[in-house]
VEXZA-949573 format. One line per 10 residues: number of its first residue (from 1); for each residue z, x, y of N, C-alpha, C. Coordinates in steps of 0.1 Angstrom, whole numbers, always signed. Layout:
N
NUM	Z,X,Y,Z,X,Y,Z,X,Y  ...
***
This chain:
355
1	+1,+8,-8,+2,+1,+4,-1,+13,+12  -10,+9,+23,-6,+14,+34,-5,+3,+48  -1,+12,+57,+8,+7,+68,+1,+4,+79  -13,+10,+76,-22,+14,+86,-32,+0,+89  -31,-2,+101,-38,-14,+109,-51,-15,+98  -56,-27,+102,-67,-28,+96,-74,-40,+106  -63,-47,+111,-68,-60,+121,-61,-57,+134  -68,-60,+146,-60,-60,+160,-52,-83,+156  -42,-77,+160,-39,-92,+163,-36,-99,+173  -43,-110,+176,-39,-112,+195,-24,-118,+193
11	-21,-111,+205,-2,-109,+208,-5,-121,+221  +4,-127,+225,+9,-131,+232,+25,-125,+237  +28,-118,+250,+40,-114,+250,+46,-118,+264  +61,-125,+261,+68,-125,+269,+70,-122,+286  +72,-130,+292,+75,-124,+307,+84,-116,+312  +93,-119,+302,+107,-108,+301,+113,-107,+289  +116,-96,+286,+124,-95,+274,+135,-101,+276  +143,-107,+265,+163,-109,+267,+170,-97,+257  +161,-86,+262,+172,-76,+254,+182,-73,+261  +182,-69,+272,+193,-67,+282,+199,-74,+282
21	+203,-88,+276,+214,-102,+279,+218,-98,+264  +213,-89,+253,+223,-90,+239,+237,-80,+239  +245,-82,+234,+255,-71,+233,+253,-67,+220  +247,-54,+214,+246,-46,+202,+254,-43,+199  +268,-41,+206,+278,-39,+197,+286,-53,+188  +282,-61,+193,+292,-73,+186,+282,-86,+181  +272,-79,+170,+261,-89,+166,+269,-98,+156  +264,-110,+157,+268,-119,+145,+255,-120,+135  +257,-117,+122,+242,-113,+112,+233,-127,+113  +225,-124,+120,+207,-136,+118,+208,-147,+128
31	+221,-140,+137,+221,-149,+149,+214,-150,+160  +212,-136,+160,+203,-133,+178,+186,-130,+172  +177,-133,+179,+158,-130,+172,+156,-121,+181  +144,-114,+179,+139,-103,+193,+131,-120,+199  +118,-110,+208,+111,-117,+216,+102,-124,+213  +98,-119,+200,+84,-123,+193,+85,-121,+180  +74,-133,+177,+71,-139,+165,+59,-135,+156  +58,-135,+142,+43,-134,+141,+40,-153,+131  +26,-153,+134,+25,-169,+127,+12,-169,+124  +13,-175,+113,-7,-176,+110,-3,-190,+97
41	-15,-196,+103,-17,-204,+96,-26,-204,+82  -24,-212,+72,-36,-215,+58,-38,-231,+62  -53,-232,+62,-56,-244,+61,-72,-247,+57  -77,-256,+56,-93,-256,+50,-94,-247,+39  -82,-245,+34,-87,-235,+21,-86,-216,+23  -81,-214,+34,-86,-198,+37,-75,-197,+51  -70,-187,+51,-57,-184,+59,-68,-176,+73  -61,-185,+84,-64,-184,+97,-64,-165,+105  -65,-166,+115,-63,-158,+121,-48,-153,+131  -40,-146,+128,-27,-146,+124,-22,-140,+143
51	-10,-146,+144,-9,-146,+161,+7,-134,+165  +5,-129,+174,+24,-128,+176,+18,-135,+189  +31,-142,+188,+33,-149,+199,+54,-152,+204  +55,-153,+216,+74,-155,+223,+75,-159,+213  +88,-157,+205,+97,-167,+199,+102,-180,+204  +97,-187,+195,+104,-206,+205,+102,-213,+194  +105,-225,+191,+107,-235,+185,+85,-237,+188  +89,-245,+173,+73,-254,+171,+74,-266,+165  +68,-279,+170,+64,-289,+163,+59,-292,+147  +69,-305,+140,+57,-303,+129,+62,-320,+129
61	+50,-325,+118,+49,-340,+114,+62,-342,+110  +70,-353,+111,+80,-358,+103,+75,-355,+88  +66,-358,+83,+62,-360,+69,+59,-349,+62  +57,-337,+71,+54,-325,+68,+59,-320,+54  +55,-316,+44,+59,-314,+29,+77,-306,+28  +73,-295,+34,+83,-290,+33,+95,-300,+38  +95,-308,+41,+107,-315,+46,+110,-323,+35  +106,-324,+22,+101,-339,+12,+103,-330,+3  +97,-322,-3,+93,-314,-14,+99,-301,-16  +102,-297,-3,+108,-285,-1,+99,-269,-9
71	+84,-270,-3,+80,-256,-8,+81,-246,+5  +92,-241,+6,+97,-226,+13,+99,-216,+4  +96,-203,+7,+101,-193,+0,+99,-183,+14  +112,-171,+8,+110,-163,+20,+113,-146,+11  +118,-140,+23,+120,-122,+20,+130,-118,+27  +137,-108,+25,+148,-97,+30,+144,-87,+34  +144,-80,+45,+141,-68,+45,+144,-61,+56  +147,-49,+64,+150,-37,+71,+142,-29,+75  +139,-28,+86,+139,-16,+97,+148,-5,+102  +147,+4,+99,+155,+17,+104,+148,+29,+112
81	+159,+28,+122,+151,+47,+134,+164,+54,+129  +158,+62,+125,+158,+77,+121,+164,+84,+137  +171,+93,+137,+174,+104,+150,+162,+110,+158  +149,+114,+154,+137,+113,+161,+126,+102,+168  +134,+86,+164,+129,+75,+172,+115,+72,+161  +117,+77,+149,+108,+69,+144,+113,+60,+133  +107,+47,+131,+111,+38,+125,+105,+36,+117  +113,+32,+103,+111,+35,+85,+114,+21,+82  +104,+16,+71,+103,+8,+65,+111,+10,+47  +119,+4,+38,+122,+5,+28,+118,-2,+18
91	+108,+4,+10,+99,-3,+0,+89,-16,+3  +88,-15,+12,+80,-28,+18,+70,-34,+6  +63,-24,-1,+54,-28,-10,+62,-41,-19  +72,-39,-23,+82,-45,-30,+88,-58,-25  +88,-62,-14,+90,-74,-6,+75,-79,-9  +68,-75,-4,+55,-78,-3,+47,-85,-15  +52,-81,-32,+45,-86,-42,+54,-98,-46  +68,-96,-47,+79,-105,-49,+74,-120,-40  +70,-114,-28,+71,-126,-20,+55,-135,-24  +44,-132,-28,+36,-132,-36,+38,-140,-45
101	+49,-137,-56,+54,-140,-70,+60,-154,-66  +70,-155,-53,+75,-163,-51,+63,-174,-50  +54,-173,-42,+40,-184,-37,+39,-186,-51  +34,-177,-55,+21,-188,-68,+37,-200,-76  +49,-193,-76,+59,-200,-89,+55,-215,-78  +54,-214,-64,+56,-226,-58,+47,-232,-51  +34,-224,-60,+19,-236,-57,+18,-233,-45  +20,-219,-38,+17,-216,-21,+10,-206,-30  -4,-203,-16,-13,-200,-17,-4,-182,-12  -16,-175,-19,-6,-156,-14,-10,-155,-3
111	-6,-145,+2,-7,-139,+18,-10,-131,+16  -23,-123,+22,-32,-111,+22,-23,-105,+29  -25,-85,+20,-20,-81,+29,-23,-74,+41  -32,-79,+46,-35,-74,+62,-30,-83,+70  -24,-95,+63,-17,-101,+72,+1,-101,+75  +2,-98,+59,+19,-94,+59,+17,-84,+63  +16,-70,+62,+13,-59,+62,+7,-54,+79  -1,-59,+78,-5,-54,+95,+4,-62,+106  +9,-72,+103,+13,-85,+111,+29,-83,+114  +32,-76,+102,+48,-68,+101,+45,-55,+110
121	+38,-49,+110,+35,-31,+119,+35,-36,+134  +25,-46,+135,+21,-47,+150,+37,-53,+154  +42,-62,+146,+53,-70,+154,+66,-59,+160  +67,-54,+145,+78,-41,+150,+77,-28,+162  +66,-26,+161,+59,-19,+170,+61,-22,+185  +53,-36,+183,+61,-45,+199,+77,-45,+202  +86,-48,+192,+97,-48,+192,+109,-35,+189  +98,-24,+194,+105,-15,+182,+118,-7,+194  +123,-12,+207,+133,-14,+214,+147,-20,+207  +140,-31,+195,+154,-38,+194,+158,-26,+181
131	+155,-17,+176,+160,-12,+167,+166,+0,+170  +177,-1,+164,+190,+10,+174,+189,+20,+165  +194,+31,+169,+196,+42,+164,+211,+36,+156  +214,+50,+145,+228,+51,+142,+233,+42,+126  +238,+51,+120,+241,+41,+104,+248,+29,+111  +240,+20,+102,+246,+10,+102,+237,-3,+113  +234,+4,+118,+220,-4,+127,+206,-8,+120  +202,-18,+125,+190,-19,+116,+183,-30,+123  +170,-34,+119,+167,-48,+123,+157,-53,+112  +165,-65,+110,+165,-75,+96,+154,-84,+97
141	+143,-81,+88,+126,-91,+91,+133,-103,+80  +125,-113,+86,+125,-119,+72,+109,-132,+77  +101,-128,+67,+90,-132,+64,+98,-146,+53  +89,-155,+59,+87,-165,+57,+79,-177,+54  +77,-184,+46,+63,-193,+45,+67,-208,+42  +63,-219,+48,+69,-233,+46,+53,-242,+44  +56,-255,+39,+43,-261,+38,+43,-273,+51  +33,-272,+57,+35,-284,+68,+26,-290,+70  +15,-294,+56,+6,-306,+60,+14,-316,+53  +6,-327,+60,+18,-339,+63,+14,-345,+48
151	+22,-361,+51,+25,-366,+39,+33,-364,+28  +36,-381,+24,+46,-380,+13,+42,-378,+1  +33,-381,-8,+30,-383,-19,+33,-368,-28  +37,-371,-39,+44,-361,-44,+30,-346,-49  +26,-337,-40,+18,-328,-44,+18,-317,-37  +14,-304,-43,+13,-293,-33,+8,-297,-18  +10,-288,-5,+8,-291,+4,-9,-286,+3  -16,-286,+14,-28,-281,+14,-29,-268,+28  -18,-273,+36,-15,-267,+50,-5,-260,+47  -1,-244,+50,+10,-239,+51,+11,-228,+65
161	+24,-225,+67,+27,-211,+77,+33,-204,+72  +28,-194,+73,+35,-179,+76,+43,-175,+85  +53,-170,+83,+56,-164,+98,+68,-155,+93  +69,-140,+106,+81,-137,+103,+86,-134,+117  +99,-134,+114,+110,-133,+124,+119,-122,+125  +124,-114,+135,+129,-104,+134,+148,-105,+140  +154,-97,+135,+171,-99,+136,+179,-85,+140  +180,-83,+152,+188,-69,+151,+203,-71,+140  +208,-64,+134,+216,-61,+126,+224,-51,+126  +237,-54,+126,+250,-43,+123,+254,-43,+106
171	+263,-32,+106,+265,-27,+91,+270,-42,+88  +269,-50,+73,+274,-64,+73,+289,-60,+68  +298,-63,+70,+311,-66,+61,+314,-80,+63  +323,-79,+51,+323,-95,+48,+338,-96,+44  +347,-87,+45,+364,-83,+46,+361,-83,+24  +374,-85,+21,+379,-85,+9,+367,-93,-2  +364,-97,-12,+355,-102,-18,+361,-109,-30  +366,-125,-35,+371,-124,-45,+363,-141,-54  +357,-134,-63,+348,-145,-68,+350,-155,-78  +347,-165,-85,+349,-171,-94,+338,-174,-106
181	+341,-167,-120,+326,-167,-125,+329,-182,-127  +316,-190,-131,+309,-200,-128,+312,-209,-141  +316,-214,-144,+320,-226,-161,+310,-237,-159  +301,-243,-153,+295,-253,-148,+289,-257,-140  +288,-248,-129,+276,-251,-119,+265,-238,-125  +255,-239,-123,+243,-231,-125,+238,-226,-115  +233,-213,-108,+219,-209,-98,+208,-211,-108  +205,-207,-115,+191,-211,-122,+190,-214,-135  +180,-219,-140,+176,-227,-157,+164,-217,-155  +164,-218,-172,+150,-212,-179,+140,-223,-170
191	+126,-216,-172,+116,-218,-172,+119,-228,-151  +128,-222,-147,+131,-230,-134,+124,-217,-125  +130,-217,-112,+129,-210,-97,+137,-201,-99  +146,-197,-107,+152,-187,-100,+150,-172,-99  +137,-170,-104,+133,-155,-96,+124,-160,-85  +122,-169,-80,+117,-171,-67,+125,-172,-50  +120,-168,-44,+131,-165,-36,+126,-176,-27  +131,-189,-32,+132,-202,-28,+140,-207,-21  +139,-214,-9,+150,-222,-3,+158,-227,-13  +153,-240,-18,+160,-246,-24,+172,-238,-37
201	+167,-225,-37,+178,-222,-47,+191,-216,-43  +189,-216,-31,+200,-212,-18,+211,-223,-14  +203,-231,-10,+208,-244,-8,+218,-252,-20  +210,-255,-31,+215,-253,-42,+233,-247,-46  +232,-230,-38,+246,-229,-38,+253,-231,-30  +254,-236,-24,+263,-242,-11,+277,-249,-14  +272,-264,-22,+277,-264,-26,+295,-261,-38  +286,-258,-45,+295,-250,-55,+308,-242,-52  +299,-231,-41,+304,-223,-31,+313,-227,-23  +312,-238,-17,+321,-248,-12,+336,-249,-16
211	+332,-253,-29,+344,-254,-36,+350,-245,-38  +345,-234,-39,+356,-222,-44,+358,-218,-32  +354,-215,-20,+360,-211,-8,+371,-221,-5  +377,-237,-8,+384,-243,-10,+397,-239,-20  +395,-230,-22,+401,-223,-35,+405,-209,-32  +402,-204,-20,+406,-195,-16,+398,-184,-23  +384,-184,-27,+371,-176,-32,+365,-173,-23  +356,-163,-22,+344,-162,-12,+336,-169,-21  +330,-162,-33,+318,-164,-38,+317,-166,-52  +307,-167,-60,+305,-177,-75,+299,-162,-79
221	+303,-157,-90,+296,-149,-102,+289,-161,-110  +272,-162,-109,+265,-174,-119,+267,-167,-131  +264,-182,-140,+263,-181,-154,+252,-184,-160  +245,-181,-170,+239,-189,-175,+238,-203,-177  +228,-211,-178,+225,-227,-173,+232,-234,-189  +227,-225,-199,+228,-232,-214,+244,-232,-218  +249,-214,-219,+260,-216,-223,+274,-210,-210  +270,-208,-203,+281,-205,-193,+287,-188,-197  +274,-182,-206,+282,-172,-211,+278,-158,-213  +271,-155,-203,+261,-148,-195,+263,-146,-180
231	+264,-134,-175,+267,-128,-163,+257,-128,-158  +252,-134,-145,+241,-134,-142,+239,-126,-123  +243,-134,-116,+241,-131,-105,+259,-132,-94  +258,-125,-84,+274,-131,-74,+267,-136,-58  +268,-147,-63,+266,-153,-52,+249,-153,-48  +246,-145,-37,+231,-140,-33,+227,-130,-37  +234,-120,-44,+231,-111,-46,+229,-106,-65  +225,-99,-62,+226,-91,-78,+241,-86,-79  +245,-86,-98,+258,-82,-100,+258,-66,-107  +268,-55,-108,+268,-45,-112,+280,-48,-117
241	+286,-40,-130,+300,-41,-137,+299,-29,-139  +314,-20,-138,+313,-9,-143,+326,-10,-153  +326,-4,-164,+336,-5,-172,+340,+11,-179  +349,+16,-178,+351,+31,-176,+341,+36,-165  +331,+48,-172,+323,+52,-167,+314,+48,-168  +307,+39,-173,+290,+28,-175,+292,+18,-166  +279,+20,-158,+276,+10,-150,+266,-4,-160  +268,-17,-158,+263,-26,-162,+259,-33,-154  +243,-40,-157,+238,-55,-148,+229,-63,-156  +226,-70,-155,+217,-80,-161,+203,-75,-160
251	+191,-77,-167,+181,-76,-166,+173,-94,-154  +162,-85,-149,+160,-97,-144,+152,-106,-156  +153,-118,-148,+143,-123,-158,+140,-134,-149  +136,-151,-153,+132,-160,-153,+145,-168,-142  +159,-162,-146,+166,-167,-141,+174,-158,-128  +169,-150,-132,+178,-135,-119,+165,-128,-113  +167,-130,-98,+157,-123,-90,+161,-109,-91  +142,-107,-92,+142,-91,-92,+147,-81,-78  +158,-77,-76,+161,-74,-61,+160,-65,-64  +152,-60,-49,+146,-44,-46,+162,-38,-44
261	+173,-37,-38,+180,-30,-40,+186,-27,-53  +189,-38,-64,+191,-38,-72,+186,-25,-81  +175,-27,-78,+164,-17,-88,+162,-3,-83  +167,-5,-70,+169,+9,-64,+180,+15,-65  +191,+12,-69,+207,+17,-75,+203,+17,-87  +199,+9,-93,+193,+18,-110,+186,+29,-113  +178,+31,-105,+171,+44,-103,+180,+58,-97  +189,+52,-85,+196,+63,-83,+202,+64,-87  +210,+57,-101,+223,+58,-111,+211,+72,-120  +202,+68,-128,+197,+72,-138,+195,+90,-134
271	+191,+87,-119,+186,+98,-115,+200,+113,-111  +207,+103,-106,+217,+113,-112,+227,+113,-117  +229,+109,-126,+234,+111,-142,+249,+103,-145  +246,+91,-136,+254,+79,-138,+254,+71,-149  +262,+68,-161,+253,+60,-169,+253,+44,-164  +239,+40,-171,+237,+26,-163,+232,+21,-179  +232,+8,-179,+228,-2,-191,+227,-17,-183  +213,-18,-184,+204,-30,-180,+205,-41,-191  +210,-50,-193,+215,-58,-204,+221,-66,-201  +220,-76,-212,+227,-92,-206,+247,-89,-214
281	+253,-91,-203,+264,-89,-198,+274,-101,-200  +280,-99,-212,+288,-112,-213,+302,-117,-207  +307,-130,-200,+318,-127,-196,+330,-125,-205  +329,-126,-218,+341,-124,-228,+341,-109,-222  +331,-98,-223,+334,-83,-227,+341,-79,-212  +338,-90,-197,+345,-85,-186,+361,-88,-188  +357,-100,-194,+374,-105,-192,+386,-95,-201  +380,-92,-210,+389,-79,-222,+388,-70,-212  +377,-65,-209,+379,-51,-202,+388,-53,-191  +389,-60,-182,+402,-67,-170,+411,-65,-180
291	+416,-74,-191,+428,-73,-197,+434,-61,-201  +425,-50,-206,+426,-42,-213,+428,-29,-202  +422,-29,-192,+423,-19,-177,+411,-12,-184  +403,-14,-189,+386,-10,-186,+377,-11,-174  +380,-24,-172,+373,-28,-160,+376,-17,-145  +366,-14,-141,+367,-4,-129,+365,-11,-119  +353,-17,-120,+346,-24,-104,+338,-32,-112  +333,-40,-98,+325,-54,-98,+321,-48,-83  +307,-53,-83,+300,-52,-71,+288,-58,-69  +284,-67,-55,+271,-72,-56,+264,-62,-50
301	+250,-64,-46,+238,-59,-45,+231,-66,-37  +223,-63,-25,+213,-69,-19,+212,-66,-2  +196,-71,+2,+196,-66,+12,+203,-62,+22  +214,-72,+28,+221,-75,+38,+233,-64,+40  +243,-65,+27,+255,-56,+30,+254,-47,+18  +242,-46,+15,+237,-31,+6,+243,-33,-8  +256,-27,-9,+265,-32,-14,+281,-39,-9  +279,-49,-22,+294,-55,-13,+306,-54,-29  +318,-45,-27,+326,-43,-39,+336,-58,-34  +338,-63,-54,+344,-74,-51,+360,-69,-63
311	+371,-76,-52,+384,-73,-57,+389,-77,-66  +383,-90,-69,+387,-96,-84,+382,-110,-87  +387,-112,-94,+377,-122,-100,+386,-135,-107  +384,-145,-108,+388,-161,-115,+379,-165,-126  +389,-165,-139,+380,-177,-150,+386,-178,-158  +382,-192,-160,+390,-203,-168,+409,-204,-159  +409,-200,-144,+422,-204,-140,+433,-192,-144  +424,-179,-144,+432,-165,-146,+422,-157,-138  +434,-154,-130,+430,-144,-120,+432,-127,-119  +424,-123,-121,+423,-107,-130,+419,-99,-110
321	+427,-89,-108,+428,-80,-95,+419,-70,-105  +413,-61,-96,+407,-48,-103,+414,-39,-94  +413,-24,-103,+418,-17,-98,+417,-12,-78  +424,-4,-74,+418,+3,-58,+411,+17,-63  +400,+16,-63,+392,+32,-68,+388,+37,-52  +396,+50,-51,+389,+57,-35,+377,+61,-37  +370,+67,-46,+360,+70,-50,+348,+66,-57  +347,+54,-57,+340,+43,-65,+328,+47,-66  +323,+42,-79,+309,+46,-79,+302,+29,-63  +302,+21,-64,+297,+15,-59,+294,+22,-44
331	+306,+26,-38,+305,+32,-26,+298,+47,-24  +297,+54,-37,+285,+69,-43,+276,+61,-36  +272,+48,-41,+255,+50,-47,+252,+42,-32  +258,+34,-26,+256,+29,-11,+253,+41,-3  +262,+53,+1,+258,+61,+10,+245,+64,+5  +243,+70,-9,+231,+80,-14,+217,+69,-10  +223,+61,-9,+206,+47,-7,+211,+47,+8  +217,+41,+17,+218,+43,+29,+215,+58,+34  +218,+65,+30,+209,+85,+37,+198,+86,+34  +194,+79,+25,+174,+73,+23,+171,+66,+30
341	+174,+51,+36,+168,+41,+44,+172,+49,+61  +182,+53,+63,+183,+60,+76,+174,+76,+80  +171,+86,+67,+163,+95,+68,+173,+107,+72  +183,+103,+63,+198,+119,+70,+193,+122,+51  +189,+122,+43,+188,+127,+28,+175,+123,+25  +168,+134,+19,+157,+138,+13,+153,+121,+5  +140,+117,+7,+141,+105,-2,+129,+107,-14  +138,+113,-23,+130,+121,-37,+118,+108,-42  +119,+97,-39,+115,+89,-48,+101,+82,-43  +96,+84,-28,+89,+84,-21,+89,+65,-16
351	+97,+61,-14,+102,+48,-14,+101,+45,+5  +104,+49,+17,+103,+48,+31,+90,+50,+31  +85,+42,+42,+72,+43,+45,+73,+45,+65  +68,+55,+73,+68,+50,+82,+59,+36,+87  +68,+34,+100,+60,+24,+110,+48,+30,+119
***
């Protein structure tokens, strides 16, 4: 994949930037957006010419199919600025490929590379001042596509809108995270859309997560829909377990999202000699490891937080506290990954791509 632009995108710039009104030291994740956005519509069987316009609301017909049948997908990415003011993306090819896999699963058209990648490059170049230097600072990138065709017949839309919006971000920290292992609700099912970044996957989590919150837990570790014996994801993140000195994580499947951070952590662990097994992980073995003291760590992995340590979990109304570890594998891997992303360590994998 090349980040060299192959087409110029029509751009309408704001008359005055709002950047000077933003407190970059006190950002709430995902609530502040840059001056511009990318928009490209699909109609009459083909993609139209993309445009970059001022960030603003837009009108949709009340019968637009996104409202009625949930045809909506998205990705989460970040851009980073190094100490020489160069801007870098992290494995954008993986996000592009996964976006189109999600589109295929949701009966939506593939987004061409010159729309997704050229649009992203030119939008970030326009908004480069919003990318701040320093570890923890980044520009969160949200590409998404929605069905905008009108009509309430239960069938795929014939019109779609692809967009990219940008949000400056600080280090994401959610405090101590305690989780419940699910024994009733499910995130995804065999044959379903769990492997797609479809909007409905996330809204379906809100209610059981609300119930967990009311019990004093921040997230849920999801289990398989059929037996609730296999551990799958933690909240909106992939999840890793450390028993003694070995890391375990479930393989990607049609129920489990193929996370970019997840696969990157696996590669780092393998490169640096950390024992790593990608295999189904049973609830029973994690509970037993917690009881006998061999369970050392649980952590989530995703774009926003990179790595989110979990301090304890509840299963069958029994709570298990994890030991406090000074030099955890979770934080070792997080440091190694973020050092690559911010260009303070050599990228031996060729993951980073300069804008």
